[in-house]
Every structure is written in C-alpha cells, then in structure tokens.
C-alpha positions in Angstrom: 64.8 206.6 26.5 62.2 203.7 26.9 59.3 204.2 24.4 58.0 200.8 23.4 56.7 198.1 25.7 58.9 195.6 24.3 61.6 198.0 25.2 60.3 198.2 28.3 60.0 194.2 28.9 63.6 194.3 27.8 64.6 196.8 30.0 63.0 194.9 33.2 64.6 191.0 31.9 68.1 192.9 31.6 68.1 193.7 35.5 68.1 189.5 35.7 71.7 189.9 36.0 71.4 191.6 39.0 70.3 188.5 40.8 68.6 188.7 44.4 70.0 191.2 46.9 68.0 191.1 50.0 67.2 194.3 51.8 64.9 197.0 52.1 67.3 200.1 51.4 66.7 200.6 47.7 62.9 200.3 48.0 62.8 202.5 50.5 64.8 205.2 48.7 62.6 204.8 45.5 59.3 205.0 47.6 60.7 208.2 48.8 61.3 209.9 45.7 58.1 208.6 44.5 55.9 210.2 47.3 55.6 207.0 49.2 52.8 205.6 47.0 52.9 202.1 49.1 51.2 204.4 52.4 48.1 205.1 50.4 46.6 201.7 49.9 44.6 199.1 52.1 46.9 195.2 51.5 47.0 192.2 52.5 50.4 191.1 52.8 51.0 186.9 52.0 54.3 184.8 52.5 55.1 181.2 52.8 56.8 178.3 50.8 54.3 177.2 48.8 50.4 178.2 48.4 51.1 181.8 48.2 49.3 182.4 44.7 46.4 179.9 45.3 46.0 181.8 48.7 45.7 185.1 46.7 43.6 183.6 44.1 40.8 182.5 46.9 41.1 185.9 48.7 40.5 187.4 45.8 37.6 185.8 44.2 36.0 186.3 48.2 36.6 189.9 47.7 35.5 190.2 44.1 32.1 188.2 44.8 31.7 190.7 47.7 31.6 193.7 44.7 34.8 194.8 45.6 37.9 196.2 43.2 41.1 193.7 44.2 44.6 194.6 42.8 46.9 191.7 43.0 50.8 191.4 43.0 52.2 188.3 42.4 55.1 186.1 40.9 56.0 184.2 38.3 53.9 185.0 35.7 52.2 181.9 34.3 50.4 183.1 30.6 51.7 187.1 30.3 54.3 189.1 32.2 51.3 191.7 32.6 49.7 190.1 34.8 52.0 190.2 37.8 50.1 193.3 38.2 46.2 192.5 38.0 43.2 194.1 38.6 40.2 191.7 39.3 42.3 189.1 37.7 42.9 191.1 34.7 46.6 191.9 33.5 47.5 195.8 33.5 47.9 197.1 29.8 50.9 196.9 27.6 50.6 201.1 27.7 50.5 200.8 31.6 53.5 199.0 31.8 55.3 201.2 29.5 54.0 204.4 31.6 55.4 202.9 34.9 58.9 201.7 33.6 59.1 205.4 31.9 58.6 206.5 35.5 60.6 203.7 37.4 63.6 203.8 35.0 65.2 207.4 35.9 65.3 206.3 39.5 67.1 203.0 38.4 69.7 205.1 36.7 70.0 207.5 39.7 70.6 204.7 41.9 73.4 202.9 40.1 75.1 205.7 40.3 75.0 205.6 44.4 76.3 203.8 46.9 72.8 202.0 46.7 73.5 200.4 43.5 71.2 199.1 40.9 67.5 197.8 41.9 67.1 194.2 40.8 64.5 193.3 38.2 61.8 192.4 40.9 62.5 195.6 43.3 61.8 197.5 39.7 58.4 195.5 39.3 57.6 195.9 43.0 58.0 199.5 42.7 55.7 200.0 39.7 53.3 198.1 41.8 53.2 200.4 44.1 52.7 203.0 42.0 50.3 201.7 39.9 48.3 200.9 43.0 49.0 203.7 45.6 48.7 206.7 42.8 47.8 205.7 39.3 44.7 203.6 39.7 43.9 203.0 43.4 41.5 199.8 44.2 39.9 198.8 47.5 42.4 196.2 48.5 45.7 195.2 46.9 46.9 191.5 48.1 50.8 191.4 47.5 52.6 188.2 47.4 56.0 188.1 48.6 58.9 187.6 46.5 61.2 185.6 48.4 61.5 185.0 52.3 59.7 188.1 53.7 62.0 189.9 56.5 64.2 191.5 53.7 61.9 191.1 50.3 60.8 194.3 48.4 57.6 193.7 49.1 58.1 194.2 53.2 57.7 198.0 53.5 54.0 197.7 53.7 51.9 198.4 56.5 48.8 195.6 55.9 45.8 195.3 57.4 46.6 191.4 57.3 49.7 189.1 57.0 49.0 185.2 55.7 51.7 182.6 56.1 50.9 180.0 53.9 53.3 177.3 54.5 57.0 176.9 55.8 59.2 174.6 53.7 63.0 173.7 53.0 63.2 176.5 49.3 65.8 178.8 48.6 67.9 177.4 51.7 71.1 179.2 50.2 69.3 182.6 50.7 66.8 181.9 53.7 68.5 179.4 55.8 69.0 175.6 55.6 66.6 174.7 58.9 62.6 175.1 59.3 63.4 177.8 62.2 65.7 179.9 60.1 63.3 180.1 57.1 60.2 180.7 59.7 62.0 183.3 61.0 62.6 184.7 57.4 59.0 184.5 56.7 57.7 186.1 60.1 59.5 189.1 59.6 56.2 190.4 57.5 54.3 190.3 60.3 53.6 193.6 61.8 52.7 195.2 65.2 49.5 194.7 65.9 48.3 193.1 62.6 46.4 190.1 62.9 48.2 186.7 61.0 46.4 183.7 59.7 49.3 181.0 59.2 49.1 176.9 57.9 52.2 175.8 59.7 53.0 171.8 60.2 56.0 172.0 62.1 56.1 173.0 65.7 59.7 174.0 66.0 58.5 176.9 63.2 55.2 177.6 64.9 57.0 178.6 67.8 59.1 181.0 65.7 56.0 182.5 64.5 54.4 182.9 67.7 57.4 184.0 69.1 57.5 186.8 66.6 54.0 187.5 66.8 54.4 187.9 70.4 56.7 190.7 70.5 55.0 192.4 68.0 51.9 192.2 69.8 50.2 190.5 66.8 47.2 188.3 67.5 47.9 184.9 65.5 45.6 182.3 64.3 46.8 178.6 62.8 44.9 176.3 60.7 44.2 173.5 62.5 44.2 175.1 65.8 41.8 177.8 65.5 40.1 176.9 62.9 40.0 173.6 59.7 38.3 172.0 57.4 36.8 168.6 57.1 36.8 166.9 53.4 33.3 166.1 52.2 32.6 163.3 49.3 32.5 164.9 46.1 31.7 163.3 42.4 33.0 165.5 40.3 36.6 167.1 40.2 37.8 169.5 42.6 36.6 169.7 46.0 34.1 169.8 48.6 34.6 170.8 52.2 33.4 172.2 55.9 34.8 175.2 56.9 34.7 174.9 60.8 35.6 177.7 63.4 34.0 177.0 66.9 30.7 176.1 66.3 30.2 178.2 63.1 30.7 176.4 59.8 30.3 176.8 56.0 30.2 174.4 53.3 32.1 175.6 50.6 32.9 173.9 46.8 36.1 174.8 44.8 37.8 173.8 41.8 41.5 173.2 42.6 42.0 169.8 43.8 44.3 168.4 47.0 43.9 168.5 50.6 46.4 171.6 50.2 44.5 173.5 48.4 41.6 173.3 51.1 43.9 174.6 53.5 44.4 177.4 51.3 40.9 177.9 50.9 40.6 177.6 54.4 43.2 180.7 54.9 41.8 182.6 52.5 38.1 182.8 54.5 39.6 183.1 57.6 41.6 185.9 56.3 38.4 187.2 55.0 36.4 187.2 58.1 39.5 189.9 59.8 39.2 192.6 57.7 35.8 192.3 55.8 34.8 195.4 58.1 37.4 197.3 57.5 36.6 197.2 53.8 32.6 198.1 54.3 31.5 194.6 53.2 29.3 191.8 54.9 30.2 188.5 55.7 28.5 187.0 53.3 28.4 183.3 53.3 26.7 182.9 49.5 29.4 185.2 48.3 32.4 183.4 49.8 30.9 180.1 48.3 30.6 181.6 45.1 34.1 183.2 45.2 35.1 179.7 46.0 33.5 178.1 43.0 35.0 180.4 40.8 38.6 180.5 42.3 41.2 179.0 39.7 44.9 179.5 39.4 46.8 178.4 36.2 49.3 175.9 36.6 48.3 174.6 40.1 46.9 171.1 39.7 45.1 172.5 37.0 43.4 169.6 34.8 43.9 170.9 31.6 41.9 168.2 29.7 39.3 165.1 30.5 40.1 162.5 28.4 42.5 161.5 29.0 43.1 163.3 32.0 46.3 165.9 31.9 47.3 167.8 34.7 49.8 170.2 35.2 50.9 171.6 38.3 54.1 173.5 39.1 55.4 171.5 41.8 58.5 173.0 42.4 59.9 171.8 46.1 60.0 169.1 48.0 56.6 170.2 49.8 55.0 171.0 46.4 56.0 167.4 45.2 54.7 165.5 47.9 51.5 167.3 48.0 51.1 166.5 44.3 52.1 162.8 45.0 49.2 162.4 47.9 46.5 164.2 45.8 47.0 161.8 42.8 46.7 158.5 44.9 43.6 160.2 46.7 41.4 161.9 43.3 42.8 159.4 40.6 43.3 155.6 42.4 44.1 153.0 39.9 45.0 155.1 37.4 48.6 155.1 36.2 50.4 158.0 35.9 53.0 159.3 33.4 54.6 161.9 34.6 56.5 164.8 32.6 59.2 166.6 34.8 61.3 169.8 34.5 63.0 171.8 37.2 65.5 174.4 38.0 68.9 173.3 39.5 68.9 174.8 42.8 66.3 172.1 44.5 66.8 169.0 46.2 66.2 167.2 43.1 67.4 164.0 44.3 64.2 164.1 47.0 62.0 165.3 44.4 62.8 162.7 41.8 63.0 160.2 44.3 59.3 160.7 45.1 58.1 161.0 41.7 59.8 157.5 40.9 57.7 155.8 43.2 54.5 157.9 42.0 54.5 157.4 38.2 54.3 153.9 35.9 56.7 156.1 34.1 58.7 159.1 34.3 60.2 162.0 31.7 62.5 164.5 31.7 62.9 166.9 29.6 64.5 170.7 30.3 63.6 174.9 29.1 65.0 178.0 28.0 66.6 179.5 31.9 69.8 179.6 32.4 69.1 177.5 36.3 67.0 175.2 34.3 68.2 171.6 35.2 69.6 169.5 32.5 67.3 166.6 31.2 70.3 164.0 31.0 70.9 165.2 34.9 67.8 164.4 36.1 67.5 160.9 34.4 70.5 160.2 36.1 68.9 160.5 39.5 65.9 158.7 38.3 66.2 154.8 39.1 62.8 154.0 37.4 62.6 151.2 35.5 60.6 153.1 32.5 62.6 156.7 32.5 63.4 158.6 29.5 64.4 161.6 28.0 62.0 163.4 25.9 61.1 166.3 24.1 57.6 167.7 25.7 55.8 168.0 22.2 56.4 164.4 21.3 56.1 163.3 24.6 52.4 164.5 25.0 51.2 163.4 21.4 52.6 160.1 21.8 50.5 159.7 25.1 47.5 161.4 23.6 47.3 158.7 20.9 47.2 156.2 23.4 44.0 157.7 25.2 43.6 154.7 27.7 40.8 155.3 30.1 43.1 154.1 33.3 45.8 156.4 32.5 46.5 159.9 33.1 49.4 162.6 32.2 51.0 164.7 34.8 53.2 167.6 34.0 55.0 168.9 36.7 58.1 170.8 38.2 59.1 174.2 37.8 56.2 177.0 37.1 59.0 178.7 34.5 58.5 175.5 32.2 54.7 175.0 32.8 54.4 178.6 32.0 56.8 178.1 28.7 54.5 175.3 28.1 51.0 176.4 28.5 50.0 178.1 25.8 51.0 175.7 22.8 49.9 172.6 25.5 46.3 174.2 25.4 46.5 174.7 21.7 47.4 170.9 21.1 44.7 169.7 23.2 42.0 171.9 21.6 43.0 170.8 18.0 42.8 167.1 19.4 39.4 167.4 21.2 37.9 169.3 18.0 38.7 166.5 15.4 
C-alpha cells in the first residue's frame, strides 16, 4: 500500500520503463471500473505539435478572467510535478496526489495480470486527472492537453465541447509517421462528431487531411489565417500587441509572451472562447479577454527571466520550435549578439536544429542533463559547425556571461523542456541573488 506522497511519485515514475503504448483499451477499462468520470466534465481538447501549453494558458486565463473555475491537464511539468493537474493555474496538493494514486494503483495491479497489460505513466496520470475533475473536484471547464499525437492518445476518450489543433510538425516521427499528412491524420483523431474545431495549420497537404476528417465527422473547422487572423502592432515593451480580426469584428490585446507564434496561439484561444462561452454561461466580454490575455504566462516559452542582461528561456524542442525561436530573436532583438546554450533529447532532428542555432548565435554552447533520452553534449558539439562552440557546465556558462553584462548581448537557453525544467529553479535563484547585490 502506498502511504506517502514520495512513494506515490516513485510509483508513477517507475512506470516510465513501460514507455509509450498507444491505444485506448487500457484507459477505457480503467474508466469503466471508476464509473466513467471522464463523462462528467465539460472539456476542451488541445492537440498539436507545438503551442499546446501556451494555447491552454491563454484560454485558461481568459476563462478565469470571466470568473470561471478552470482545470488544466498539461505535460511535461516545468516547476513541480503536481502542476500537471491544476486548478486556476495552481497545482493540486501532495495529499490529493496521494489519494489519487491510492485509487489508481489497485487497478494498475489488476491490469498487469490481464491481457491488457500494465498502464503507462501517462495513462496513470490521465486516469488520475479524470477522477479528480470528474468526481473529486468538479470545475466549470477542463482544458486537456494531448500527450502524444491524438488518435490513440490516452486523453482521447473524452467528448469535448471544442477541439483545438495548434500546429502540425515533424516530431515523434517513429510513432506518428514521418510525413506531414501522416502526422496530421494522427492529430485529427481528436476531432469528434459535430464538435467544432479550431486549427492553425500552415501546410496545405496537412490542412486537407484535417478538413477531410472534419467533414467525415460533420465537425465545423475554423482555421487561423482563413476564418480569423491577427495583425501585429508596434509595441515598445517586451511582449506583443496585436489586433484579432474576424470578418468585420476586431479586438486589440496585449500579451507578455513574445513571438508571432504566441500571437497565433492567443488567437486560437480567443476563437475557442468565442465558440464555447455561451455553453459555459459567460459573456464574450472584450475587457475580460484583454485582461486574460495580459495575465497569461507559461514558463519556459520565450520567457524573459532577466532584463539586464536579457536572459531568455525557450523550450524549442523540435525543428519547428527552433524556427520560431530564431525568427523571434531576429524580430524582437535586432542587433543583439545571441549567446546560445542548447541541450536536447536524442530522438530529434538534431542536425537541422543545431544548424539553425549555429546561424543565429554569436556563440553556441552545449550541455546535457539527467534523462536517459538526453543527447550527449559531445554529440551536439560534433554536429555544430560554429566557430565559437563549446561544451559547458550550464551554471558556469551563465555566471561567466553575467560577469560581462554587455548591453548588446542576450543569453538564450533553449532545447528540451525537460532540460529547462531541471535548471529553472536554480537559474532563477542565481539571477535573484545577482540582481539583489
């Protein structure tokens, strides 16, 4: 019997050895044993290659500004494990995690002896989330982020009131397929019969897949750039100002997160809110939307963690993420000399990612972190063709650059979100101590 929070977390992490096991049968069996708590909630389902967490954050912030209680299910965690299941942005307590594990563990043990096999770490956490929001602490709306893909993802047993597909990119190709159309098909698996879909798809071949699946499901689909879009406006502060446009309607908003991709994510959130606000019993109030937009902040996504010198953390963990990062650096920080620190997991298109960073940085440094899938710093170093490349300890790299403090330079810490998560707390302490001297 699991009796403490630490034991609960150890038990969950122990299931990582089972890897990824796509399919819904294990989830459906667990939910049936638990009385189908996933059917007792209103939910929005958010999938896509990049931008899921940011879109969840923008939408949550709008809904909170509209005085609703909002549950979220996100991954990976950034600061604390408990944040994967949160209410109004606050992680559930250690005691609640323990209670949930104590409910799910007997089912996991029972499954292990059956033909279904043991549930994975993600399946266990997903089941805990459904129990929490379905039975233990019902909320007005739950925003559920897809874990991997969509069609066979553990979360895909819900009947949402809206679905969102934030982007289609080449990531997790060993599981989802190695073409944009194959990946689009997997992402489109979250589209449900007659449930509206909001999407931001750049490639026409991927967009056609989404349209075809939506047509078969009789689901209305609304695309960024086709049905609604945003226009960037000049903004003197670090952040973005834009005008959301749909037909003759317009709405001006400001966000703290920088990058055109974040404006697109914010626009997806606005459109989704427009689709669901009546069912949730709230008005489409532009002041509330603006308030929500302005407060939204998702750590580790183009997050400016220090002003002088500017230090940016961005979890650009795949090719599309690096492209967005490089574009944003050129647009927001023209003339700045970017010194880049990069760490990644090994199963990505590292050659292309490192090549783009080589071109963007005045210097580039590589490190690694404590994760079995982490790429070795030496391997990243060999891929790089930069004239000023190095292998570093991340703390010493930051300390050395902080001593220089030139106004024309910025530090960019990027790559795997697991890496950023592992250093975030120590980095913030380091910066706080320095700035208080």
